[in-house]
N, C-alpha and C positions, 0 to 999 in steps of 0.2 A: 429188756425189750425197748420199744421206741420211747422217745423222750416226751414228757408231758409238761415241760416247763412253760410258764407263761401262757400265751394264747396260741401256741403252735403244737397241737397234738400230733401232727403228721411228720414233724421233722425227725430225721434219723439221728441216732447217736453215731459218732464218727468212728471209722476204722482207726485203730491205734496209729498215731502219727510218728513222725521222726522224733528222736529223743530230744529232751530238753537240754539246754546248754547249762551244765553245771547243776549242783545241788540247789534246790529251791528252799529258802528259809525266809523267815519274816524280815521285812525291811526294818532296818534300824531307823527310827524316826529322825534321829539326829543327823542322818546323812543328807537330809533334804532341808534346805532353808526355804522360808516363805519367800515367794517371788517379790521382787522390788516393784514399787508402784510410784509413778511420777507424782509429785505434789499436785494436789488439786485435780488429779485425773480419776474419773469414775472407773470402778472395777469392771463395769459393763457399759460400753459406750454406744452400742447399737444392738437392740434386741430384735429378733425376727421370729415372733411367735406364730408358727404354723403357716408362714407365707413364703418360705424358701429364703435363701440368703440374699441380702441386699447387694447393691452394686459396690458397696464399700468392702465387701468380703469376697474371698475367692469363690468361684463356682465349684461346688462339690457335688458330684453325682455318684450315686443317687442322692437326692436332696435329703439332708438329715431331718429328723423329726423336730429337733430344736437346735438352733445354731445362733450363738450370740458373739458379738465382738467383745474382746477383753482388753482393748487398748492398743498400744503401739506394737508393731511386729517384734518378734524375738530375733536377736542376732544369733547366727549360727557360726561359731568359731571353727578354727581348724580342728580342734580336739573336742570331742563330745563324750560324755559318760553315759553309757546305756546300762540300766539296771533291769535285770530279767527276773520276773516272779513266776507265780503259778500260771498254768494254762497257756504258756507261750511256747510254741513249737519252732523249729528251725526255719520253716517257711515264713512265719511272722517276723522272726528276727531278721531274716534276709530282706524282707519288704521294708522294715524300719530302717535298716542300714542303707538300702538303696535310696530311700527318701532323704535321709540325712546327707548322703553323698551328693545328691542332686542339688542340695542347698549349699554345698561347699565344704562340708566336713571331710577332712582328709584322714583323720585318725579317730576311730571309735573304740573306746576302751569299754569292754563288756565285762560286767560282773554279775554274779548271781545275787539275788535279793538277800540281804543280811550280811553280805560280804563287804569288805572295805574297798575303797577305790584303789585301782592299780597304782603301785608305787612309782613306776617308771613314767616319764613324760611330764609335760606341763599340766598344771591343774586345769581340768575342764571347766569352762564357764557356762556350759549348758548341760543339764542332766535330763535324760529321757527315761521315764519309768514305764515299764510295760508289764502287766500282770492281771490277775483275777481281781475283780472288784469285791469278791467275797473275802479277799485278804484284807484284814483291817488296816494294815499299814499302807496298802495301795489306795484304799478308800480315803484314808487320812491325807495321803499325798495329793489325791485328786481334789479334795476340799481346799487344801492349802494353795493349790494352783488356780483356785476360782471355779472349779467344776462342781457338778451336782451328782450325788448318788441317787439314782432313781428308786422310788419306793417299790416298784415291781420289776424284777429282773426277767426280761423277755429273752428267749433263746436267740442267739446270734447278735444281741444288742451290745452296745458299748457306750462308754462315756470318755470324752477326751477334753483335756484342759491344757492350754498353753499360755503361759504368762511369765513375764520376768525372765528367769533363767531356768525354767522347768517346763517340761512337757510330760503329761501323764496319759497313758493309754490304758484304760481299765475295761476289760472285757467281761461281759456277763458269763461268758464261757470262752473256750479256745477259739471258736469261730469269731466271737466278738473282738478278741484281741487282733486277729488277722484283719478284720474289716476296719478296725481303728487304724491299722497300719496303712490300709488303702486310702483312708481319709487323710492321714498325715501326708502322704505323697501329693495330695491335691492342695495342701495348705502351704506348700513352698511357694513363696511370692517373689523370690529373687535369688540371686546367687549366694546371698548371705542372710536370707530372712525367711522366717516362717510366721504365718499369721497368728495373732493372739486371739484365741477363741475359747468358748465353752460349748461343748456339743453333748447332747444326750440323744442317742439314736438306736433304732431297732427296725427290722423289716416288718412291713404290714402283712405280707404273705409268707408262709413258711416254705413254699416251693417256687423257685424262680430260675429260669434258664431256657434251655432249648431241647427240642426233640428232633433227632435226625431221622425224619420219617418220610422224606420225599422220594419220588420215583426218579429214575434217570441216574446219571453218573453220581456215585457216592463220593463222599469226602475221602481224601487219602489219609493214611495213617498220620502223616505229618500235619495235615489240616486239623485232625482231631486233637493231636497233642497241643497245637497252637491255640485252638479254641478253648481247651480246658484251662490253659494259663490265662487267657483273656477273660474267662468267666470269673476267675479270682479277682481280677482287676476291677470288674464292674459289680462285684458282690452278688453274682448269680451262683446258686448252689446246686443246680440240677442239670444233668445231661442224660437224656434218655437215648440209649443206643438201640435203634431199630431200623437201620438202613434196609430198604426193600430188596437190595441186591444181595444181601447176605443170606445165601441159601440155607445156612445152618440155623437161621432164625425162623425160616418160613417153610420152603418146600422140603427141606431135609432137617426139620427141627429135632427129630429123634436121634440124628447122627451126632457123634462126638466131634468136636473140633480137632483138626490136625494140630500137631504140636506148634507149628509156626504161627498159626492164627490164634491159638490160645495164648501164646507168648505176647502177641500184639495186644490182645485184650488185657492181659495182666499189666502191660506197660501203661495202657490207657487208665486202668483203675488206679495205678500208683500215681500217675500224673494228676488225676482228679483229686485224689486224697491230698496230695501236696498243696493243691490250690483250694482246698476246702470246698470241693464239689462232690456231690454224690453221683457216682456212675451207676445209672439205673439200666439194668439189662432187661430187654423186652423180648419175649418169645412169642411167636405168632403161629400157633398150631391149627388154626381154624380151617385151613384148606383140606386137612386130611384126618383130623383127630376123631377118634371114636370115643365120645364122652363117657359111655358106659363101660368101657374096657379098662379094668384096673391096670393093665400093662401100659396103656397110653398115659394114664395119670402118673404112674411110676416113672415112665420115660421123661415126662415133662419135669417132674421134681428132680430127677437125676441130672437133667441138663442144667437146671438152675443151680443144683448143688456143685456142678463143675465150676460155675462162675463164682459161687460162694467161696470155693477153695482158692480162687485167684484173688480174693479180697473184696468182691462185690457184696454189698449189704442192702441193696435196693433192687427190687424185682417187679416185673410188670408182665402182664399177659395181654396181648393185642388180639382183638377179635374184629378189627376193622377190615373193610374191603373183602368180605367173604360172602358167599351165599348162605343164608341161614334158613332157607325154606326147603332144604333137602338134607338128608343125612349122608354121612360118609360111610356108614356101616349098617347092616341089618339089625344089629343088637340095639342101636339107638331107637329104631322104629319099634322094637319090642318093648323097650323100657319107657319111652316117652310118648309113643303114639305117633300119629301122623305129623309130618314136619310142618312147622308154622311158627309164628312169632312167639306164642306162649310157650310151646314146647322147646323152642330154641332158648328162650330165656331161662327155663328150668334147667336145661342141660348145662348151659354156661354157668348158672349159679352153683350147681353141684360141683363142677370142675374148679371154679374159683374158690369156693369154700374149702374144698379139699386141699388146695395149694396153701391157702391161708392157715388152715388148722394143722396140716400135717407137715408143711415145710417151713413157712414163715414163723409160726409160733414155736417151732422146735429148734430154730437156729438162732443162737444169740446175736444180738446187736442188729437184727434186721428191722427195717421199717415195715409198715403195713403194705400189703400187696396193692399195686396200681393196675388199672384196667381201662382200656378203651373199648366201649361196646360196639356192636355192629350198627346200632342206631346211635350215632355219635353226634348228630346235629339236630337242631330244632328243640322245641320244648313241648311238643304235643305228646300226650300220654298214648300208650299202646299196650297191647297184651304183653309184648316183650319187656317193655320198661316196667310194667306193673309187677310182673313176676320177680324181676331182679330187685325192684324196690322192696318187695316184701321178703324175699328169700336170701338175698346176698348179705353176707356178714357185714355189719355196719363199719367194721374197720377198713374194708376194702375201699380204696380211693377210685372214683369214677371220673374219667375224662369226658370232655364235651367241647365241641369246636365252635359253639355259638349258635346263633339262629339259622345258620347255613354252613355249608362246608367252608366258604370264604365269606364271612359276614361283613357287611359294610360298617357296622358299629356294634358295640356291646354295651348295653345299659344295665343298671342295677336291676330293673324289672326283668330283663332277660335272664340274668344270672339267678335271681331269686326264683323265677319260674322253673329253671333247670334244676335248681337244688330241690325244689318241691317235688318235681316229677321223679327224681332219682333218690329222694329221701336222705340226702346228705349234701354238704357243700361240694360242689363240683370243682374239678381241676381243669382249667382252660387249656386246651390245645388250640393255639391261635395260628391259623394258616396264613401267616404273614411273616416274612417276606417270600414264602415259597414260590418258585417260578417254574413248576413242572406241569402246567396245564395250558391249554391252547391260547387262552387270552393273554398269557404272559410271554408268548413266543417273541424272542429277540430282545427281551427286556431284563434289566436289573431293576429290582424294587428297592429304592433307596430313599423313599419319603420317610419322614419321622414317624415313630410309633404313635398313633393317634386314634381318636374316635372311640376310646374306651373310657367309660364314665368314672369320675372320681368316686371313691367309696366302695369300689368292687372288692376290696380286701374283706369287707364284711360278708360277702356272699360267695367268695371263691377261696379254695384252699391253696391256689397258686396259679401261675401262668408259665407255660413254656411256649416259645415260638418255634414254628416249623420253618427252617431257614431255606436259603437258596442252594442250588448245586454249587454256587460260588461261595465257599466258606468265608473267605476274608471279606468279601463285599457284604456279606450278611451281618457283619459286625455293626453296621450303622443301625439297623432295626433292632438287633439284639441289645445294643447299648440302651436304647429306649425302653424295650420291654423289661429289662432288669430294673431300670430306674422306676418304671411305673409300678412294678410288683413290690418294690421296696417301700415306696411312698407315693401311692396314687393320689392322695389328697393334695399334695403340693407338687405334682408332676406338671412340668411345662414342656410341651412337645418341642417347641422351637428352641428353647434354651438347651435341652438335652441333645437335640440334633446338632447344634453348634458345638456342644461339648464333644460329641462323637467325632466331628471333623477335626477338632483340636487334638483329640487323642490320636487319631490316625496320622495327623500332621506332626506329631511329636512336639507340639507347642509352637510351631512356626506359623505366624499369622498369614503370610502369603500363601502357604500351602493349604491352610485351613480355608482361606477364602476360595482358592481354586477348587477344593473338594466340594464346598457348598454349591458352587456354580455347577459342578459336575452332577452332584446329587439332584439338583433342581431339574436337570435334563432327563433324569431317570426317576421322576417323582410319581408317575402314573401308577396307581394300584387298582387292578381290575378285580372283579368277582367272577364267579362261574357264568354269570349272565351278561347282560349288556350294560350293567351299572358299574361305573368306576367309583370307588370310595375315596380315592385320592386323585386330584386333578394332575394333569401333565404340566410340568414346568411353570408353576404359578408365578415365580419371580420374573422369569423371562417373558411370560405372557403379559404380565402387568406392564413391563417396560415397553413391549411392542405395542400394547394398546395405547399407552401414553404417547408414544412416538406417532402412531397413526393419527391420533386425535390432533396432535400439533401440526402434522403435515397437512391434514385436511383443512386446517384453518386458512391456508393460502398465504399466510404471513411469511415473508422471506426470513425475517428475524427469528420467528418462532421455529421455523424449519432448521435454521443454522444451529440454534441452541439444541434442538432435538437430535440433530445429527451428532453433535458433540457428546451429549449425554449417552445416547445409545451406543455411540462408537466406543466410549470408555468401557461399557459392559461387554461389547463385542470383543474388545481386546482381552478382557478377563476370560471369556469363553474360549477364544482362540488360543490363549496362552495357558489355559488350565492343564491340558495334557502334559506339556513340557514341565510345568511347575510341579504337578503331581508326581511325575516320574523322577524328578530331582529331589523332592522333599519328603515323599512317603518312603519309609525305611522297611516296609513290609513287602518282600519280593512276591509273596503269594497274592497280595492285593493287586500289584501291578500286572502280574501274569494273568490273573483271572479276569481283570477288567480291560485287558489289552484291546480287544476289538471295539469296545465302547469308547475308549480313549482315542483310538485311531479314527473312529468315525467322528467324534467330537472335534478332533483336529481339523478334519475336512469341513465339517459343518460350520465351525468358527471361521475358517477361511472364506466359506461361501457367504456368511453373513457380512464379513468385512467387504468382500467384493460387491455385495448388494448395496451397501452404504456408499461405497465409492461411486457406483453407478448413479445413485440418487444425488450425490454431491455434484457429479458431472452434469446431471439434468438441471440442478438448481442454478448452476453457473452458466447456463445457456449452451452447454456442450451436449455431447451424446454419451449416454451411459451404456450403449449397446454392448460394447466389448466387455465391460465390467459385469453386466448382467449375464452375458454368455459364459464368462468365467465362473460366476456364481452357480449357474445351472450345471456346469460340468463338474464342479466340486461336489455339488449336492448329489449328482448321479453317482459319483465315485463312493461317496459316503453311504448311499442307499444300497450299494452292492456288497458291502461288508457283511459277512455272515458270522454266526457264532462259531466257537472253536469246536470242530468235530469231536463227538464223543464226550463232551463235557456238560451238555445241557439237553433236557427233554422238555419240549420239542425243539429241534433245530430250526433256524430261520435267519432272516436278515436282521441286522442290528437296528434297534429303534433308539433314536436320540431326539428328545423333545418333539416327537412326531405329533402332527396336528397343530403345532404351534410354530416352530421354526421353519419347517418345510413350507407351510402355508404362507408365511410372511414372505419368504424368499421367492416363491412362485408368483405372488400377487404384486410384489414391489414394482416391477417394471410398468405396471398399469396405474400406479398411484399418482 
């Protein structure tokens, strides 16, 4: 059944993975030498207890629970020896090899633990050991490299030590080894160097990732495959499959999948497994289910069983966005009485308990059933919640969207109140950066993941973000959500936002800077009401405010300086689309953001023309022609629309609206 290791009772055991490379036996301790240490050099030069990595260390996201410097960087030679122990699957091996190759290793000699080094080739001057921390020899190698074996082994955790001529990746389990490999990738500091560190790490929340639960254009199959690989990179472990357009989930939930669609689902499950992600299949029977009909209960379990046969081990029943004050059949009226909140709660409790007891509990390796209720937001008690709190099997995981459908913030008090009303830790369905409602028309939501209080891991069983129709653009927020769920205590929204830009830029500083400027123009995050919980273009707004203040001073010298400073940033904005198109290697990101990049190109030109007009005015000339050009470019930018069929609702593209357009309109009168 489901794993109870550490403090993660909800984490699923893994579907059997790809085979290990070679026979796994104990490491011979003699094959690893103690790492060399320079005379007079401390084994730990910089400790970072619970405050995130210092500027002297590479930025690792999610921020490790403990990360210390261990001295000077390790040199990566052409030939590296890789020793593979227990709990290391081929995906982890591949990730380790890619990290070493990015650091300059051209030959990686792989050997099973306990085996001798390969006879051919030059002797490797760097040894990398990867395996289970429960293996005594791996633990000894970790200590020899300056690492620490934690007293409590939390699921998905790992320890990593790199010093001298040795790197050790010791996972608390197979997931931990894989996540250690993702950290190693971020420790590469140059073409021939890896940072010397000691890390002890584990996730704060057992469930971290996304829920494809938006309305409008669904992700494509290739989008989903790409997302699942991306989740592995950011240590997210959960993908809930519940696209509203999949009729076989909702309107036709009783019907079997056609062979081609079932084959696609199987490929997604295999991709998820390869990247240590749980593919969670969510069925939505509420539009037509007859709760009291054994045939419907059987049909639901049969449908879940079809996905179990494809390899899925995580299941979910969605009761959101349905009417629960009327019955779908007369039999429910007879069994539960008049429709209402209390009777709906009882009917849903009976259905969910049946699925948990008769399907989940009888199928090996499945995790507890997950469930989004009809009353999924707020913390107020009701007859519906009361019945479910008292009647629902305590193993069932309940989702909650916060204090509203799109909450402006989530505090510890909010989460604790929700947990109290549901009688268990709730699982947060965070409706950010979803853009399928009216207030998001024409917008990408690319502000950092923010306004969630540190410490929420104590009150939540996990967080999944509901992303945008634009899968690739959603990576910015998903990057932050996964980092927060891993280590909310040391989460820094700005640092993680910059790391997301660097990730999409492939490490190129100019492209990362262009992306951050682009993200700033798509920073506004609305709610369902009139409140925006993230402001629009705060960086640009600040620069424009500084410029306006300097211009209002009347000093010619201050105006000239202000024109130079704002002109430099205007060049960044105007050049950002071209730099992003040249530097971002993800074609889906470029395709999905195309109208916004096209609009930014025009808005950047409009800002530059506006500044040209102000320069002309400053030098006793006339800026009329420049201002006219700026207005024309702004008009062209404002006419660009979203790509038909890809977004709900459709509309004109918004870029720094209320900030940039206002400045350009008012500038001629300054």
